[in-house]
Every structure is written in structure tokens, then in C-alpha cells.
N, C-alpha and C positions, 0 to 999 in steps of 0.2 A: 839645697843648693845656692851656692856663691851668689848675692845678689849681684846686680850690674851697676854701672858708674852712674849709668842716668839716676838713679836713687840718691848718691851720695848727695847729702843736703845743702853742701855750702862751698865755695868756694872762689877762689881766684879773680885773675887780676889780667889787667888791661896792655894791650899793646898801644895803644891807641888814646891813654889817654891822657892830656892836658893836666902839666905839673903847675899849678898855679896857687895861689894864696884865695882863701873862702872863710865867707861869712859863719862862725860858729853861730852864731843864732841871731836874733832882731833885737834892737833898741828897742824901748817900752814904744809904742805910735809908730813905730816906724814899718817900713814897707815888708811883705811876705819873704822871707829868704829861698831864693828859686836856684841858689847854687849847690850841684850835687857832691857831694863826697870827693877829696881829692887823693888821690896815692901820696903816701909819703916815701917818695923813692926811695930814700937812702936807708931807712927801718925795713925795707920789704927786700922780700928774695927776688935776684937781679931776674928779671925776663930775657926771655928769646936767650935762654942758657943754651949749648953743645955739650955730647960728650956728660949731660946730666940724668942722673939713675937715682931719684929722691929714694927708692927704696931700699938699695943695696948701699948708698951714702947715709941711710936711717938718716935723711933732713929732712925736716917741716918747710910748706912754703907759710912763708907769713906773708900776709900783705896785711899794710897799717894805711892808715888815713888819716887826716887832719882832723878829724870831730870823730863823734860815738856814732857807731853803727849797727843795723839790724840787718836782718836776712829775711826775707819773704818768700812763700811759693817756690823754693828754692828744688822741690820735686820738679817740678815743668821749667821752670829757669836756667837751671842748672846743668849742663853738657859738657859729656868728653868724650875728645876723640881721638886717636879709637879708644873707643867702650873698655873699661875696666871691667874687671873679675871680680872682687870684692871690693867693696861700700868703703870708701874711705870714712876718715875719721874727724867731724869739724866741730871747733870749737871758736866762740867767740874771747876773744883773748883780748884786751884794754878796747883801744882804738882799732883793732885788727882781726884781721879771720887766721885761721892758722888752721892748715891742712895735712893730718897724718896719712901717708898711704899704708895700707894693712901689711906689713909684712911678709903677707904670703902670694902677693902681688910680681906678680912678673911681667914685667915691661920688656916689648918687643924693642930687639938691636936695631940698631941705625932707623931707627922710626919718629916721626916728627909728631909730640902729642899736642893737641891741644883744647883750654880748658875755657867755657865760654860760661861767663855769669849772667848771660842777659840783663834781666832787669830784678834781682835777686836781692843786690846791696843796696839799701837806702838808709839816709840818715834815722835820726831817733827825734827830728821834731817837726820835718815838715814832710815828709814822707819822700824826698828828692831821689828819684834813683842813678844808680851810677852806672853807666849804658856805655854800651862797645866794652866790657871787663871781657882781656883775654887774655891767660897765662900761656904762654907758647915754650914749649920746650926739648930736644932732639938727645935720642941717650945716641946718638952719633956723632960725626964729624958738619952736618948738616942738615941744615935746617928748612924741610922740603917750603918752598914757596908758590906754587901753582894754585889756584882756585877753579870751580867752576860753580856755576850762580845762575839762577833763572824763576819761575815760578810758579805757582802751584795754586790749580783752580779744579771747584767740584763739577767733574763733564756735563752733571746734567742741567745745575744751576748756575754753571760760570763764577758760584762766589767762591770767596775766598775764605780759609778757615786758620787760626794760628795755632800755633805750636805741635805742626803734623810732622813726622819724622820724615826727614828727607836722606836716605841711606846707598851708599859707595860700596861695590865691590869690586875688588879686581878679576875675581876666579871668571867663567864662561860658566859653570855648573848652573843647570835651571832648578836644581834642589837648594841654592847657598839661601835667598831668602827664606826657607822653611827652615832649617837648621842650621844655619851661620850664623852672626850678630856680624853687620857691617865692619867693611876697613874703616871707613870715616863713615861721620854723618854730622848734621844741621836739621833746624829747625824751621820752620816756615813763622813769618811774622804775618801782623794783621791784615799785610796787602799780598798777602799767597809769596811775596818774595824770600828767597833764598840764598844764599852764601855758605858753601864749604869750604875755608881756604886751610893753606900749609898744608898741602897734599901734596905726593908723588907727582909728577908730570908723567901720566901715563891714560891708557882709555879705560874705563870704568862702565862695569852695569849700574843704571841708578833705579831707585826703588826710592815710591812715596807710601809712608803707612801710617794709620790712622793711633795704630801700638795699644791697645784699650788694655792691655795686660802689665805696657811697659817690660818687655822682654826682649823687646829688637828683632824680634821672629814674627812671620804672616802665620800665625794657626790659631785666629778667631774669628767666624764667620763675620761677626759685626765691625771686624775690622775694617775700611774704605783704604784701596790701595791703587797705587795709578807705578805706569812700568813705561819704558819707549824698549820699540823692538829692534834699538840698534844701543851700539855703545855711544857712549860721551868721553869728551876728551876737555883739557884744564883750556880754556883762555874761549871757549864755544861762544856764541854770540849770548848773551842772557836772555832776547828779546824772542829769539827761535829758541830756547827749551822749554817748551812749556811742557809741564804733566798735570795730567787730568785722571781724577781722583773719582772713583764710582763705590759703591757697595757691591762686595762681593762674597765668595764665597771659597773656603780651603777645599773641601769635598763636598761632591753632591751628598746629599742627605734630609731625611725624613725628620723633621722636626714634631709633629705630634697625628693624633687620628685618634679617629672617634669611630667605631663599629657598634653602637647599640641599638643605633635604628636598623629595623629589619627593609633592605631595597637602598639605605645610603652610607657611603665611607665616606669620612671628611678628614683630611688629609693638610697640612703644613706641613712645606718646603723650603730650605735654606735659598733653595735657588726659582727663576724665575718659572709663572705655572706654565706660558710658553710652551716651556721647553718641559714638560711634562710628558712622559709616554707609559702609561698603562697596559698591564697584561693580565688578565684575568687566569688562575693555571686551568681552571674548569671553562673547556670550551662548549659549555652550557648556558657559561655568564655572559651579559652583551651589558656593556657600558655604557656610561651617559654622563657625561662631563658638563661643569660648567664653574666659575668663578665668582665669591662675594670675597669681595675686600681680599683679605689675607688666608683666603679658604677656598680649597678646592672640594665641590659636591660633587661626588662621586654616586650616581644612583646606577643602580643595579637591578637586572631579571634574570631567572628566578628572585624573589623576596625569600622565599622559603629553605633557596641553598642555605646549608652552614659548613663549616671549617673547610673554606676555601682560599684557597694563596692568592694573594693581590701581588703584582710587582711592579715595582716602583722606578723608573730610570728617569735618566737627568739624557734626554735624547738618546746615544745610544751605550749611556753610559750606567751598570746598573748603581740604585741609592739604597734598596733596601726593599725587603720582602713583609709584609705582612698576613697575618692570617687572622680573615672575619669570623669569629666563633660566637664572641661575648654578645649576644643580642638582647636587648631590655625591654624595647618597645618592638610595638609587633609591626609599625608599618609608619611613612611619610605623612607628614602633613597632608591635607586636602589643597589640591591645586587649584591656584589663584594667581588673580591679576597684582601684580606688588603696589603699584602706583593708584591703586584704588581709593586712596585717600580723599581725593575730589571726583566730581561726576562732570567736571568743566576740565579742557583743555585748551586752553586759548596759544594758537601757532601762527607763525610768520607764512605767507603765502611760498607754496614752491619746496617750503620742507614736507618731513612724512611725518606721518602721528608712528612713533615708536612706543610700543605694548613689552613690561617687561614679567615676566611669571616668574613666581619661585620653582619650577623643576622646567626640565627639559623638557620642549614644546615635540612630540613627535606626531601630530598628522592636524592637517588646517584644512577645513569643508567650507570654500568659499560660498556654496551655497547657501551655508545659514551665516551668512555676514551681510549686514546693511548698511552699507556705505550712502547716506541720503542726503541729497541739496534740496532743502526745503523740500519739495516728494518727490524728486528725482531723484531717482535709485540708481549708484556710482558702479562701476566696478572694483571689488577688492583685491587691486592687486598689494603683494606682497613681499618682502624680501626676508632673507633668515643666510644669517653667517654661521653656515654648519660647521664651519675650521674651528667657533671660538666660543660664540654666544648663541646657543643651541635654546636660549631661554628668553631671547629676544627675537620680536617679531616686527618686522618694519612695515606700515601700508604707505603704498602713496597717495597722495592729498592735494588733488586740485583745485586747493584752496584759495578764495580770495579774498582782499582785503573787507573784515568788517560781516562779512556772508556766513552765516551759522550752519552748522552742520551737525549731524546725528552719525554715531558709528555704536551700531548694535550687536553684539556675539550671541549667537543662541544657542542651548546645549548642544554639544557634540560638537560647535564651531572650530573649537582649539582643542586637541584633549594632548595631555602631556605622556611623554616614553612607555607612559605601562596604560595607554590608553582612558586615563581618569580625565572628566572634562568638566570645565565651569558650570553655575548656574548665568544664567540670562547674564551679560553685562553691557550695562547700554552707558555711555560717555556722549556728551556735548563736544561738540568741536568749532570754535569761534576763528576767524582768520583774525589777526593783530591788526590794528588801525595803527598808518605808518605814522600820526600825528603825536603817539605816544612810543613809537620807536623812534630808535637810531640808526644812524650807518657807517659805517666802518669800510674808508678807502684805504686797500692795503699795496703797497709797493715793495719788493722784494730784489734786490741789487747784488752783482757780486756771485753771482751760483755759477757751481763748476758744470758747462753743459754737457759733460763727460757724464754726469753722478747723477740719480735718481732720486729727490727729493718728497716727503709725504710732511704738509704742511696743515694744520690742525685747530680749527680756533674753538678755546674750550671756556667756560662758563664752572667756576668751581672745580668739579672734577670730573664732569662731562664733558663729553664734548659734541660739540654742537654742528659743525663741521669741517668735512678732510680732504682735501685737493691733493693726488700722487704727479705729480709732474720730472721729466729729464728731457733731457735733449738741448735745454733754453737759458741761458746764462740772466733769465730774471723773470718774475711771474706780479701778474696783478691780478687783485681781484677787488668787486664790489661788496661787501657784506650788507644785504638791505634785510628789515624789520629785524631790528637785534631786540630782545628788553632792555631798557637802560641796567647798567650794571658794570661789574669792573671783570673784563676777559683777557686771558692769558692768550698767547698765540704761542703754538709748540711749530719748530721747522728741525725734522731729523735728516739726514743725510743718509738715505739706507743703503747704508754700500753693497752689503747683502740680497736684497732685495726680497726679503721678505714681511715686509710691509707694517713694521714696528722699529722700535730704535734697541739695537742691543747694547748692553753696556761691555767692558771685558773681561778676558778670558785667560788667565795668567799662562790656565795650561797647556791653549792651544796659540798661546803669543797673540789671538787678536785684543786689538786696541778698541775701547770703546767706541763707538760711532760720533760722530757730532752732531750734538744737539743744541739748539738755540731759544731760549726761551723769553718770551718779552710778554714781562706780567703790568697789574694794573693798566690794562687799556681802557680806561675811562669810559663807556656810551652813554648818552643823553637824550633824552626823547626829544625828537623832533629837532634831530645833527647831526650834520655829517663831519666825521672824525677822519684828516688824512692820517696816514701811519707810515712811513719808508725806513727800510729796516737792512741795511748790510749784512750779508752772509760772511761767517767767519772763516777761514781760508786757511 
């Protein structure tokens, strides 16, 4: 299969180079040479030529400099647009670079070609890079001068990433990003900025792609993608053209599974676990699911059944079907509390006590739960999110500062999906001391009162407290009794009102929901911290 032009290792030249004298070396003891190599325009192939076809003319493109040069990281730095089918041959010759097109290459008629060298060409003494090196030519009478500029950022973190592929297509076809190379392309810089120059003045579909395999196609699940739900036109305000890229999947599929334990199937998918829909072909089978990191744990009863099919769906779309047949372990592990490393829990007044188990919970008997304040028994009021976290039980705690409590779960108090219980569990709970805790006073403005937002305070990967609001332009909340630590605030614009952040989906043309992360909020003991955040519109 022919290589793409992105892989050609070197070449080309500049429409913006300043032709001036440069120091070839440093006098002994003198200052460091910081001047990049300068193009020798007399000895180089003229830039901005019309009716120029280096393939049919069998003409090499030569770029000469005023000093010896080298080429570094050309695979990432050197790009040509539109992309070529065959890899040009590149040679260093004297104080210059020679580019030879493959004789099989067929350049498009009446098309402007641009070769961008990035920072690939450097002098051999001080590594001074020649910047903005571009060689532009047209196979027709006109050199296109239109351009499109904008910015690319991570949809979740807001961070910028260099060398991401920005692609333009003239076609309206939805499948083009999977099957066709772009008409024009460029790459983002370290600040997320991009510009695609010397293009036709017409409208385009625009995409950004991580392009892990460098084939200019969206064909790998690990490739992040960005797109707009409209066409773009040259001359748009670059500050308003923002692409937000996100982790994606080309086609929903099963990445791995394990059926070796009776009563348990482990699944890994390339799509969010919240979008997983399971169905057992055998109506006798009952399924109970929970997520642990990157794995979906699917418990089932009765665990004696063999050779039954499990259908895996992404929402309403079939992804795969597996046969549950290879059983090597006779049963799942015993039912237990996962965070029972320490029998003592320190908790902020007003916060609940959260217990996490290794199996989905099936039954709770509050008569066997003793919640004692000194010698007074309190009611055991609990909550469970049956839609997503069947293995987590949250108990309401009327804890006060520095007060000590005990929580005892007698045998049979909490049973798993199979009716399996635990031994007696005893936990000590103590209300957090305000002198050893900190306070965060949060204010968020610029919200859209027509939208719903989910505001979550996180510590590491754990949600501390979450609020859902709508119909108001701002939000204020004081978080008391926080353990001294670094926190992250997450604000999600919940457009589809499903209670969580959703990434984009090109198959449905849904853009990723807006999300803002404020990291490293440092809370100190006995200290009030004020944090003001302006929402991104």
C-alpha cells in the first residue's frame, strides 16, 4: 500500500523566510549563535510558482541555505497538503535539501500544494531551527490564498496538545473521515493553535484527529477526534473556531472478557460502561452489574447454568455476543466490605457513611444494623443508586464534630445478590474536628439559566459531594469540614439531562458536552479558601 506524504522525511521551504546574512559559527569565547539558517534564494527552486508540476517536469525541488543543515523529527514536523500518495525521496546535498517526487505520483490539476517543514531543519552547530518554512506551488494558473485558523483543546481537561492533525473536506459525505484522506490539513502547535493556508475559498467539513497510525483516516479506537456540527468558511474569526477533541471509538465493540468463574463474567468495552446494555439469551438468567475501574463485573444467577449467550449492546446498537461456557472456578469470592482496611472512619458532620462491597447488594435488613451514638441507637437510614452502583450503600449520619459513633452490621444485615452475607462488621466513626479541617467557599458565574449543570467536588478519583442545578445564572456553596488535601472541581453542562458527562459521538453528530475542571484546589487546615470560577460559554 503506498505511503502517505506525511511520512516523507524531509523537505522544503519558506514563503516567509527573511533573506539576510547569518553567522556561520562563533568566534572562540563569543556569544552563542542563535540565528537559524537562511535560505539562499538564488540557488533554491523559486517559491510560489504557478503551472508547476515537479512530477511531469521531472524536476527536483532544491532548497539551499547559507550554512550546513540537518533534519530532525521530520516524520512529525514535515507535512504536505493536499497529501501525496507516494513518499518523496529526500536527500541532504551540500548546504541544502533535495526533494524528489515519486514518478508514479499524480498531482491534481489546478491545485495549490503546500509543504510545511515545521521545525525539522536546523543548523548543525547550535540546533537553531528554521521556522515557518513553507514551499507553495500551483499546478494551475492560480495560487489559492484563503485560510482557516482556530484552536484545538481537550474536551475534558481543556489542555492543548501539539501535532494533532487538523483536516478539511469539501465533500458532505458522513463516511469521508473513515475512508478518504483530507483535501487540506495542518497540525496544531503547542498552544493548540492551527492554521491551514493556501486553500480554496469555499466551505469545508473540519475534523481534528490524533491519527495514531499516521494514515489520515479515523480508523482506530484509541484515536481522539474532534468535529463541528457545521461547515466552516475561510476568514472566520479564529477565536470562535474551537475544536474539542475527546476519546472515541470507531465502532462499539468488546475489547476482552472472562467467563472462567461460575456466577461472574468480566467485560472490557471500548465505550463508556454507563452505555452498556446486557441481555441474557436464556430467560432463567438474572444479571447484576457493577463497574470496577476499566472492567464491568457481570454477576449472574443461577451460576450452575452453562453454555448460554450474553448479548452486549452499546445503547440500542449490538456490539457483540459471547458464550458463557468455560468455567474453571466453581464460585465467586466471598461477600465482603472492600474498604475494611481500617476499622475507624473519620467523617465530616453532615456527610454520609459510604460502604463499598465486592458484590452487588441484594438485600438490606435495618433491624440488624446498629448505629449507636454513645449509648443511643440511631435509625439506620440508607440510600442506593440501583441504576449504576449496586455495590455501594450510603448511610445517613447525623454526626457532630468530634463525636464518636459505632456502626455494627450483624450477620444477615446486608446480603449480596445471591443471598450471601458477611460476618459481623464493626466500624468506629468520628466526627471531623473543624480545627484540623478546611473550608472551601465556591462561587461560579456566567452559567446559562436555560441549562442544567452538575457540580462535583473530587478528591483523587472519588466524588466528595455533588450538586445539580438549573434555571440560575450562578452558583454559590460553602464546603465545610474538608480534609486538608488537593481537590478538583468538575462542572458539567448536562445537555441531555442524564446525570453525567457525555463525550461526542460522530455517528450521531453529537458534540461532547462542555466540561470544566479546576485542579489542585489546595485546602488547608483551619483555613477558608475562596474560589471564583467563570463558566466557559
